[in-house]
Every structure is written in C-alpha cells, then in structure tokens.
N, C-alpha and C positions, 0 to 999 in steps of 0.2 A: 089490463084492458086496452082496447084500441086507443091510440094517442088522443083522439077527439074526446074521449071520456076520461082522460087522465092528465097528461102533461100539457095538453092544449086547452084544458078547461079552466079559463081564467077565474071564474066565479069560485070554484072549489079551492083553487090555490090561494086566492085572497082570503077566503073564509077561514082556511086553515091558519093563515098568518095572523088574522085578527083574534081567533080563538087562542092561539099560542102566545099572543102578545109579541110576535116577532116584529122587529122594526126595519128589516131590510130583506131583500130577495136577491140572491145571486142567480141569474138565469142560465149560467153555463153556456153551452153551445147547442144550437138546434132548437126545436120547439118554439118557445116564445122569446128567445134571446134577442131577436131583431124585430119584434112586434111593437110598433109604436103605440097601438091602442093599449096593450098590456102595460107599457111603461107609464102611460098617462093614467091608467086606472090605479096603479101603485101609488102615484103621486096624490091622487084624490083620496086614497085610503090612508094617507100619511105613512106610507111604507116606502122606504128608499129603494129605488131600482138601481142595482149596482151595474151601471152602464151609462151611456149617454142619454140625453133627454129625448122625449118622443119627437120633438121637432127635428133634431139631428138625425134620428133613425129614419124618419120620413124622407128627409132630404137626401141622405146618402144611401138608404136602403133601396130606393127606386133608382135602378141603374141608369135609365135615360136622364133622369133629373141630376144624378151624380155627374154624368158626363158633361152636362151643361155647366154645372157649378165648377168643375175642374178646368174646363176650357176658359171660363171667365177669369179663373185664377192664374192662367198661364201655365198650367200643368199639361205636359204632352199627353194626348189621347189618341187612340187608334182612330183613323179616319172612318167616319160613318154618319148615321142619321143625327141631325141636330134637334129634331123634334120627335115625339112619340109616334110610333107607326101602328096602325090598327088594321090595315087591309093589305092584301097581296099586291094590289096595284101600287100603293104607296111604297111598300117594301121593295118591289122590283125596280121602281124608279131610282131609289137610293142605291140599290145594288149595282145598277148600271153606271151610276155616277162614280162610285168608289172603285168599281171593277171587281170581277169575280177572281178567286173565290171569296165568299162573304160568310160571316157568322151571324145567324139569326138568333136573337136572345130575348128571353122574357124580361121585361123591366123589373118584375118582382121576383125573378128567379133566384135559385141557389141550389147548391148540391148537384149541379149538372142537369137539373130539370129545366125544360123549356129552351133547350139549345140544340141547334142543328147547323151543319155546314152545308152550304149550297155552292156548287162549283160551276154552275151554268144556268142560263135562263130556263133551260128545259126542266131542271129538277127543282127550281126555286119554289113554285107553287106548292108542290108536295111537302117540301121541308118546312115551309112557312106555316102551312095549315097544321102540320103535326106538332110543331113547337108551340103554336098558339093554343091548340087544344090541350096540350100538356100543362101550359101555364094556367089556363082557365080551371082545369081539374085540380092542380096542385096549389094555386095561389089565388084563385077566384079573380083573376086579372087578365084581360086580353091585350094589355099594352105591350108592344114589342119594340125592339130597335135593331138596327142593322149596323154592322161594322166590318171593316176589311179583315179578312182572315189572314193572320200572320203565319206563314209556313214555318214549321219546326221551331217554335218559340220555346223559351224556358219560362216557367211560371214562377216569378219571384215576388214574395210579399215582404213588406216591412212592418215590423211591430212598432206601433206608436202608443204613447200614453200622454194624456193631457189632464190638467187640473182646472179648477174653476177660476184660477188666477191668471189664466192665459199662457201658462207654461206648457210647452209641448216638446217631447223628446222622442227620438227613435232608438230602438234597442237592437238595431241590426236587422238582418234579413233571414229569410228561410226559402230555400229552393224546394218548390212543391211540384216539380215537373213529372215525377213518377206517379202517374195517375191512370185510372181506367174509367171510361165513361164520365170524364170530368170529375171523378171522385179521387181524392188523394190516397195514395197507398204508402208512400214513404216521404219523409221530409228531412232536410239537412241545411246547414249553413253553406254559403258560397265563399269564394275568395274575396278578400277585402278591396280588390281593385275598383269595384263600382260602388262600394258601400257608402263612401262619403257623398258622392254625387246623387245617387238614388235616395239616400237617407235625407238629404236636404230637401229634395222634391217632396218626399213623403211628409215631412214636417210642414212644408209649405201648404200641401193639400189639406192637412188636418187643421192648420191655423185658418184656412180660408172659410171654414165652417164653425170656428170657435169650438173645436172638438174637445170633449171632456171624457175621461176614463180610457179604457183600453180599446184598441181597434187595429185593423190592418189595412194598409194601402197596398193593393195588388197590382203588379205590373206584368206585362209581357215583355220579354227581353229577346230581341232578334239576334241573328248570327253576327250582325255587325255591331253589337253592343248598344243599339238604339233601344230605348225602353219607352213604354206607353202605359198610361194609367188604364186599368181594366175595370176595377170596381173597389169599393170599400166595404169591409165587414165591420159592422158596428158592435162588435162583441169580442170576447176572448176566443181564440182559435183552439181547435183540438190539439194542434202542434205547438202550443205555447211552451211545453217543457224544453224544446230545442233551444229557444231563446234563454230560458232560465238557466240552462246548463252552461252556456257560453258567456252569459253576462253576470251570473251570480245574483240576479235580482228576482225575487219572488213576485211574479206579475199579479197573482190573485190577491196577495197581501196588499200590493200597491193599489189595486182596484178598490179594495175595501177602504183603504186610507183616503183615497180621493173621494169616494162616495160619502165618506163621513165629513167631508169638507176640509180635509187637510191638504197642504201643498205637496207636490211631488217630493219624494225623499232624495231624488238625484237630479243633477243637471246633466246636460249633454256631455260636458267635459268629464264627469264622473264615470261615465259608462265606457267600459273597456271590454271589447269582445275578444275572448281568448280561446284557443283550441278549436275543436271541431265536435259537433254533436249530430247524431242521426236518430230519427224516430221511425219505428216500424209499427204500423197499425195491424194488430192481430185481430182478424175478423172470423166470425163463424160463417164460413162460406167455402164453396168448392171451386177453386179456379179452373179446374179441368172440366167443369160443367158450366162454363161461362159465368163463374162467380155466383152460382146459385146459393141463396141463403140456406144455412143448415142449423135451424133451431133444434133444441133437444136437451137432454140431461148430461151434464159434465160429470163423469165418474171419478176422474182423478186430475189434480192440478199440481204442477210443480213450478214455482216462480224463481227465476235466477236472481242473483244478487252480486255484491262485490263492489270494488272501487270503480266509480264512473258508470255504474249500471243503475238505472231507475225504472221502476215499473209502476204504472198507474192502472189500476183495474178494480173491478167490483165483483169478480167471480170467485168461487170457492168450490170445494168438493160437494157434489150433489146439487149444485146450482142448475136451475132450469132456464135455458136461454129461450126467451119468448119469441114468437114469430111477429109480434106487433111493432117491434122497434128496430133501430139500426143494429147491424150485425157486429159492430165493434165490441170486442171482449177485453182488449188490453192494449195499452201503449207501452212499447218497450223502447227505452231511450238509453243511448250510451254516449259517453264523453271521453275524448282522449286528446292528445297533444296536436294531432294532425289528422287529415282525412283517411290516409292509409291505415293508421292505427285504430281509428274509430270504426272503419269497415271490419277490420280483423276482430275487434272487440264485439261488434254486433253479430258477426258470424258465430263467435263463441257463445254469446248470450242466447241467441236463437236456438242453438243446439241444446241448450239446457231447459228450454221451455217445454213442458209437457201439459197438453190438454187432451184428455181422452174422453171418448163417448160421443164426440161430434167431429165433423170435418172442420178444418181451419186452413188459413192461407200461409201457415208457417213455412212449409216447404217452398212455396212460391216466393216468399220474401228471400229465402236463402238463394234461390235461383237468380234473383235480381242482383244480389250481392256478389254472386259468382260471375256475373256477366262481364266480359272484358271491356265493353264500351262503358258500362257503369263505373267500373274501377278506374277508367281513364277520365271520368267526368264528362263523357260525351253523351249528354242526355238532353231530351226535349219532351214536350207533352205527348209526342207520338211514340215514345220509347217502348211501351208495352205492346202496342199494335205492331211495331216493327220487329221486335225480338221474340214476342210470344203471341204470334197471330192466331194460334190454335185456341187460345184462351178467350179470344174476343169474338163475339158473334158478328 
C-alpha cells in the first residue's frame, strides 16, 4: 500500500502493538523514525519508542531550531539565517548578508527534499519557491532557512549514543560524500586525523540537548579542514553497519539497552576504531536513465559472503519490488585492514552479487570504485556530478 496507508499510519501501527502486547517499537530509518508526534503517542500508549524523546526530536528535527541550539552551545555552524524564513524577501535579505552562493533548505526537510542551491540574486526567487513548495508537499511545513553554500565539501557524520544517565559517547565518523541529489550512495570511514576534534564537538552537541539513544551529528568539512554543524538525525542511520564493523559494537542492541533504561555498555575510552569499512547501497534503479526507479519481480538472487563481508537485505527469489517505497534493496558492507584493501574487497563482493529481473545500480557502484579520484580519496559531495555528469539530469 502507499506509505500513508501503511508505515505512516500511526493508528494502525499502535493498534497492532496493543493487540500483540508489544512493549516497544524500533522505528528504523525513514517513515516515522523522526516523527515527534509518533514518539509522543507511543509514550501515551505505554509503548517504549526506541529513540530519543518527542521533545528532543522536535528540537533537533527542525533544522532552523537545531542551528540556534548549536550556536548557543558554541558548536560551529555554517553562516546563515538565525531565525526561520517564510518569504522570498526574508530569504533574499539573508542571502545577501552571507553572500552567494547559498543553500536554501526546508526546516523539516530530509532525504534531499526541500533543498536548492542559489548562485545569484537572479535565480534566488525561483529556487526558493521550488524548495518551499517541495517542503509543503513533503512535510506540510513552509518554514525555510538559508545558509552559506560551502563549495566542494565533504559530508562527514559522527555516530553518537547517549543514555538517560547523561553519558554520551561517539563511535567515530562516516564519510557520506558520494551522493546524488543529496541522497547517499556509498559510505565509509575517514582517516583518524580529525576524529578526536570532531568527535569531541559531536559529543558536546549531543550533551547540549541531553540526548538519549542513537543519533548522528552531521558536519560539512571544507578543503581547509574547517568543519561546520549541518544537522542532526535523531535516529539510527542506514549506514550504521559501517560503524559497527570498525568499532565492534552492535548499535541496535545498544539502542534497545538504552531504551530499556540501562546505562551505555561502553565508555569513550573503551571505543577503539580499527581498520576500514565501506558500504554500498544497492538500489532498484537505472543510473543511465537518471536513476529512474525500477520496481518489478526479482527472478534470481545470489548474495556474497566470506570474511569481512556483511549483507543486510530483505529480498529473495521471486520477491516483488513495490513502486510505493524507497528503492534500496540491499546494503553490502565490507571490512578490511585499510582503505585500499577494503576497496579491493568491495569490488570482489560486488562482482558476486546477482539480482536478475530488474535493473540495479550495481555496475554504477563498481564504476565509482574504479574511479581514480575515488581511489585516491579525492571526494566531495559533487563527486558524481563531476565524474558521471551523464547520469545526472
């Protein structure tokens, strides 16, 4: 069914929990995972929401509110609007103050929706109206904010975990720079040179709101190694296996422990990041047709395995990929001693994946791994547009 009649139907989900006598809900990622009202309803029904409180989701889920909170806590943020923006005139005034190019963003946005880059006064009105309309349609919210557009940044997020006793730790970083239309395609860890400094800031940001359970603090990292708070995701991320592989810590298990009222099982000193991990998102889409979704019936599946290879998936032979939901079919994760070894292992593992009956992005993932700039670690959020322009509209 359409998501409004299934995974977004709070009443049906809660009814199912009550009937089955379930005492907790893990919301995963997407759908209601960052919905404060749903978290609040769970509490009212005496069902534990495995995530932060509704209050924290409200505070950090609204991106303009999160910016204000982080600025007050002394966390570096990208220069931009200090108050919510509702009109083109307000937005243009801020854009002139911070200087073009600017990023126009929906306060309630996510998944790349409600975002546009404006490079001059001439195109600002068009992009602002388009982003705001997308925000209203996707999130029922016309609240926008403006921030300086950082050229050729890397998108680096830090995994944090907090408990109700005030303990907060970070479990290292993930580089999510390989993305198209603000949607992540591939994720991996980065070098440890900035880990300590950025990790301390991530913990500081989480403590500023008394954060509980799993979340990510997302940063933009410029070419001069300056980093700025971008947003916080108040949920577990799709790419959490990358962190699990290099830290040895089961994040979902830790989430459930924390939700049950237990303290974190690890301190910051216990957490050791070792080796290198990469995740490829295998999607039902055709990159050569501008990543057009490709639902349909899967006639044959072969899943790779072996030392340091992990596969998270729900598909099987004869599975019908629906048109109503996200196109992700599988997460393929590899771990090895260093980046070069991990890339070689991922190339090998990708070569073993067989998904027949529909189009997928497996070959495209292989092309990224083969790219010389990627192999050198020379990546930023414009990587796909630069090296694969024919795939982007």
